[in-house]
C-alpha positions in Angstrom: 0.0 0.0 -0.3 2.6 2.4 1.1 5.8 3.4 -1.3 8.5 6.1 -1.3 7.9 8.1 1.4 10.1 10.5 2.9 10.7 10.0 6.7 11.6 12.4 9.0 13.3 11.3 12.4 14.6 13.9 15.7 17.4 13.6 18.1 17.9 10.5 16.2 20.1 8.6 18.6 20.5 5.2 16.8 23.8 4.5 15.0 24.9 3.7 11.2 26.7 0.5 11.2 24.9 -1.6 9.0 24.7 1.4 5.8 27.0 2.4 3.6 28.5 5.7 4.0 28.6 7.6 0.6 30.3 10.7 1.8 29.0 14.5 2.9 26.2 17.2 1.6 25.5 20.4 3.0 26.3 19.7 6.3 24.9 16.2 5.9 26.6 12.5 5.8 24.6 10.7 3.2 24.6 6.7 3.8 22.7 3.8 1.7 20.4 1.3 4.1 20.4 -2.4 1.8 18.3 -5.0 1.9 19.6 -7.2 -0.4 23.1 -8.2 -2.4 23.9 -8.9 -5.8 21.6 -6.8 -8.4 19.4 -6.3 -5.7 22.2 -3.9 -4.0 21.3 -0.8 -6.2 18.0 -0.7 -4.3 18.4 1.4 -0.6 17.2 3.9 1.3 18.7 7.3 1.4 19.6 7.9 4.6 20.8 11.8 5.2 21.6 13.1 8.8 22.1 15.7 10.2 24.9 16.2 12.8 24.1 19.6 14.3 20.3 18.0 14.6 20.4 15.1 15.4 17.7 15.0 12.3 17.8 11.6 9.6 16.3 11.7 6.8 15.1 9.1 5.0 14.4 8.8 1.4 13.1 5.9 -1.3 11.0 2.9 -1.4 10.5 1.3 1.2 8.5 -1.6 -1.0 11.6 -2.3 -2.9 13.5 -2.1 -0.2 11.9 -4.7 1.2 10.5 -7.1 -1.2 13.3 -6.6 -4.3 13.2 -3.9 -6.7 11.9 -7.0 -9.3 9.3 -7.7 -7.0 4.8 -6.7 -7.4 4.4 -7.5 -4.3 2.2 -4.6 -1.9 3.0 -3.9 1.3 0.0 -4.9 3.4 -0.4 -3.9 7.3 1.8 -6.7 8.3 4.4 -6.8 5.8 5.0 -2.7 6.8 4.8 -3.2 10.3 7.6 -5.6 9.2 9.4 -3.7 7.5 10.2 -0.5 9.5 11.1 -3.0 12.5 14.0 -4.3 10.4 14.5 -0.6 9.5 14.7 0.7 12.7 16.7 -2.7 14.0 19.4 -1.7 11.1 19.4 1.8 12.3 19.8 0.8 16.1 16.7 2.4 17.7 13.0 0.8 18.8 10.7 0.1 17.2 8.9 2.7 19.6 11.1 5.1 18.5 10.9 4.8 15.7 7.1 4.8 15.1 7.3 8.9 16.4 8.9 10.2 12.6 7.5 12.3 11.3 6.7 12.3 7.5 6.3 14.5 3.9 5.4 13.1 0.8 4.3 9.5 0.7 3.0 6.9 -2.3 -0.4 5.2 -1.6 -0.8 2.6 -4.4 -1.8 -1.1 -5.3 -1.3 -2.9 -8.4 -4.3 -5.0 -9.4 -4.7 -7.3 -12.7 -7.3 -6.0 -15.4 -8.7 -8.7 -18.1 -6.7 -5.6 -20.9 -3.9 -5.3 -21.3 -2.4 -1.0 -20.6 -2.4 0.0 -23.7 -6.0 -0.8 -24.5 -6.7 0.7 -20.8 -4.7 3.6 -20.8 -6.3 5.7 -23.1 -9.4 4.7 -22.3 -8.8 6.7 -19.0 -9.8 9.9 -19.6 -11.1 11.7 -16.6 -9.6 12.2 -12.0 -12.0 15.0 -10.1 -10.9 18.3 -11.5 -7.3 17.3 -12.5 -4.8 17.9 -15.3 -4.4 15.0 -17.8 -1.3 13.8 -19.2 -0.1 10.6 -20.2 3.1 8.9 -21.6 2.6 7.1 -25.2 0.1 3.8 -24.1 1.9 2.7 -20.8 2.0 5.4 -18.2 -2.1 7.9 -18.0 -1.6 10.5 -14.6 -3.7 13.1 -12.9 -2.7 16.3 -11.7 -3.7 18.2 -9.0 -2.4 21.0 -6.9 -1.1 18.5 -3.6 -1.3 15.3 -4.8 -0.9 13.2 -7.9 -2.7 10.2 -9.5 -0.4 7.7 -11.3 -1.0 5.0 -13.4 0.7 2.3 -15.2 2.0 -0.9 -16.4 4.5 -1.7 -14.1 6.0 -4.9 -15.9 6.5 -2.8 -18.2 8.0 -0.4 -15.9 10.7 -3.0 -14.5 11.3 -3.9 -18.2 12.4 -0.7 -19.3 14.6 0.2 -15.9 16.3 -3.2 -15.8 17.6 -3.0 -19.3 18.8 1.3 -18.9 21.2 -1.2 -16.2 21.6 -3.4 -18.9 20.9 -6.2 -16.4 22.2 -9.8 -17.6 18.9 -11.9 -16.9 16.6 -9.0 -19.0 15.8 -11.7 -21.6 14.1 -14.0 -19.7 12.7 -11.1 -17.7 11.1 -10.1 -20.0 10.5 -13.9 -21.9 8.7 -14.6 -18.0 6.4 -12.0 -18.3 5.4 -12.4 -22.0 4.4 -15.3 -20.8 2.6 -14.3 -17.8 1.1 -11.4 -20.9 -0.1 -14.5 -22.7 -2.3 -15.6 -20.6 -3.9 -12.3 -20.0 -2.3 -11.6 -16.8 -1.3 -7.8 -16.7 0.2 -5.9 -14.0 -1.4 -2.2 -13.2 -0.4 -0.1 -10.4 -2.4 3.0 -9.2 -1.0 4.9 -7.1 -1.4 8.4 -5.5 1.5 10.8 -4.9 0.6 12.6 -1.8 3.6 15.9 -1.7 3.0 16.9 1.8 0.9 16.7 5.1 -1.7 19.1 2.8 -2.6 16.0 1.0 -3.4 14.4 3.9 -5.2 17.1 5.5 -7.2 17.8 2.5 -8.6 13.3 2.2 -9.8 13.7 6.0 -6.2 12.5 7.5 -5.1 14.6 9.2 -4.6 12.2 11.9 -1.9 10.2 10.0 1.7 12.5 11.3 3.9 10.1 12.2 5.2 6.3 11.4 3.2 5.0 13.5 -0.2 6.6 12.5 0.7 4.8 9.0 0.9 2.1 10.6 -2.1 2.4 13.2 -4.0 3.5 10.6 -3.4 0.9 8.1 -6.5 -0.8 7.0 -7.8 3.1 6.1 -5.4 3.9 2.8 -7.5 1.2 1.3 -10.2 2.8 2.1 -9.1 6.5 0.8 -6.9 4.4 -1.9 -10.9 3.3 -2.9 -13.0 6.0 -2.7 -10.2 8.0 -4.7 -10.9 5.8 -7.7 -14.4 5.4 -7.5 -14.0 8.7 -9.0 -11.8 7.3 -12.4 -13.8 7.9 -15.4 -13.2 5.6 -18.4 -14.5 6.1 -22.1 -14.4 3.1 -24.7 -18.0 3.1 -26.9 -21.0 4.9 -26.6 -24.4 3.2 -27.5 -26.5 5.8 -29.8 -29.7 5.0 -28.5 -33.0 6.1 -29.5 -33.7 7.0 -25.7 -31.3 10.5 -26.0 -32.4 13.7 -25.8 -31.8 15.3 -28.7 -29.0 17.0 -27.1 -27.7 14.1 -25.2 -27.1 12.2 -29.1 -25.1 15.6 -30.2 -22.7 15.0 -26.5 -21.9 11.7 -27.4 -21.6 12.1 -31.3 -18.7 15.4 -29.9 -17.0 12.8 -27.6 -16.7 9.9 -30.3 -15.3 12.5 -32.5 -13.1 14.4 -30.6 -12.7 12.9 -27.3 -13.4 13.7 -23.9 -10.1 15.7 -23.2 -11.1 17.4 -26.5 -14.5 17.7 -24.9 -13.5 19.2 -21.5 -11.2 21.9 -23.0 -13.8 23.4 -25.3 -15.8 23.2 -22.1 -13.5 25.1 -20.4 -13.5 28.3 -22.5 -17.4 28.7 -21.8 -18.6 32.2 -20.5 -19.2 30.9 -17.0 -18.3 28.8 -14.4 -21.8 27.1 -14.1 -22.4 26.5 -18.0 -19.1 24.8 -18.3 -20.0 22.4 -15.3 -23.3 21.7 -16.8 -22.2 21.1 -20.0 -19.3 18.5 -18.4 -22.1 16.8 -16.1 -23.6 16.3 -19.0 -21.8 14.9 -20.8 -19.9 12.3 -17.4 -24.0 11.2 -17.6 -23.9 10.7 -20.6 -21.3 7.6 -20.5 -22.4 6.9 -17.6 -25.4 5.7 -19.4 -25.0 4.7 -22.4 -21.8 2.5 -22.3 -21.4 -0.1 -24.0 -22.1 -2.3 -21.5 -20.3 -5.0 -24.4 -17.5 -3.4 -24.6 -14.2 -2.5 -21.5 -15.9 0.5 -19.5 -15.8 2.4 -16.0 -17.7 -0.1 -14.2 -15.9 -3.7 -15.4 -12.5 -1.1 -14.6 -14.3 -1.2 -10.7 -14.9 -4.9 -11.3 -11.7 -5.8 -11.4 -10.1 -3.3 -9.0 -12.5 -5.2 -6.9 -11.4 -8.0 -7.4 -7.7 -7.9 -6.8 -9.0 -6.5 -3.0 -10.8 -9.6 -2.4 -7.1 -11.1 -3.5 -5.2 -8.8 -1.1 -8.0 -10.2 1.3 -6.5 -13.5 1.6 -2.9 -11.5 3.2 -4.8 -8.6 4.8 -7.3 -10.2 7.1 -9.2 -7.4 8.4 -9.9 -5.6 5.4 -13.8 -5.2 5.2 -14.1 -5.6 1.5 -18.0 -5.0 1.9 -17.5 -1.4 2.6 -15.1 -1.1 0.2 -17.3 -2.6 -2.5 -19.9 -0.5 -1.0 -17.5 3.2 -1.7 -16.1 2.1 -5.1 -19.8 1.6 -6.8 -21.7 4.2 -4.6 -24.1 1.6 -4.1 -24.0 -2.4 -4.0 -26.5 -3.0 -6.7 -24.4 -1.8 -8.9 -22.1 -4.1 -9.2 -22.5 -6.9 -12.1 -22.9 -9.5 -10.5 -22.5 -12.4 -13.3 -18.9 -10.5 -13.7 -17.8 -11.3 -9.9 
């Protein structure tokens, strides 16, 4: 669930005997804390220590550090506790001391297995909240706001690209393995929220999450946040030109079909008043929800795929309330397509 994070430990009284000194920078001692050997030694936590202030800053991915750089596993409540305990022991401090550490930016995400590959899925994802959309080729789509960003991308391809750049000797073997999985419809798509600072948590009703201890004590609530925000994602694929459409709905559907939602939204922003822009945008969303082709991949099927993965996670995350998350994801439990589950 949690991934990249920036942690600050004040009045640090531990040691760096298990770390590798990299040098000094701006009155700070810079260390690397490794957890794996061989090729995986490229995965580490970056530590910056200011002796005069007894302040230690820890950065990088806790998930990769704990599981390894090529892992597709996500940190559960149990494994997150184990990861932080392992870090605290390596630094010579108690877990109680480590729990008092604060944090600023933090990634909250999961890898899901959609029924279609990312190259097909990415172009369909057109809207999240009021955030500005961007995309890189057909592998990544994102939405960026003032204090938070949603990134969705082909996780398998990202791992292969990174390893290709590093010239890993077993690259071909890994590519073959992922291709074999893809051939069996095993697609790995990461959905993560990058929380820029403390304000990100405050704005999402998580002002009480201020320390590492707060993250661990409220870990299951992170699933609620993640699910609630993803319920706001909109996909546009094929629309059905129905006789039940009004003339305005038909016009909107045709424009969406020709120009796409992104261009439609840009044109909405050129409207004279905020109310006119908002009304037209809401009418377009209503057309998408009401007249999407049920035989094609759509927003509802995307949510079903998310729910299936939450059910898989439940096997390890015993206290996860799937029924509550399902209601959040679909707004109303009756909206779920029972046949697909």
